[in-house]
N, C-alpha and C positions, 0 to 999 in steps of 0.2 A: 467469493470472499476464500484465503490463504488461512489453513490453521498452522498455527505456529505457536512455539516456546514460549514464554509470558517472556521472559527479557528478550525475545525477537521482536515481540509483538510491543513491548514499548520504545524502546530501540528505535523502531521502524515509524514509527506510531509520531514521536521526534525528532524525523528524519522527512516524515512527509511535511511537517509542519513547519519545516529550515527549508528545504526544497523542499517544493511539492511536485508529486509526482516520482520520485525517486523510490523512497518507500514503498508506495508499493508497486512497482517496479523488480525493487533486489527482494521483499517479501515473496512475491509472483514463483520467485528463484528459488526460496525455503520455506514452502511449501513442504511438509510432514504430514499428508493426510495418506500419503500410502502412494497416491500416485510418482512414473517416475521420469513424467514428462510437464516442463515447465507449462503455463498458463498464455498463452498469447492471448485469451482475454484482457488479462491482470497487468500485461503487458502495456497491448491498446489503453487502456485506462489510464496506466499511469502515465503514459505520453499523451496524454490527451488531458491529462490533470498540468502539467508542464508546460505546453502550449496552450492553455489560456490561463494559466496561471497570473500573465500580467495585465489579465481583465478582470481578477480577480475569482471570477468565478472556479477558473480552478485551485484553486488557494482551498477554496469554502468546500470545495468537493473535498482537495487533498485533506484536509481536517476532518474533514466524517468520515473518511475511509479508512483516517488513521483511528477515531472513532471506533469503529466497523473489528477492527481485525486487537484493537486491545477488546474490548467485549468478548471473541471468540476464543480469543487466547486463555479468557480465565471463564 
């Protein structure tokens, strides 16, 4: 789970609800935990959320991931 500033976490959470997976992928690129590398696992999770969103599973996972991002930011 990426560590983000509060306003980024809220923005990406909203983006995850509207476009499943995209908020997760963008959040992986803006992780502020101190690592200089992009989390490949986060990118893959976002891609899976997007690809399975048409059968609702990815969309639900994306909403849950958005919730976790906001909770971690606070």
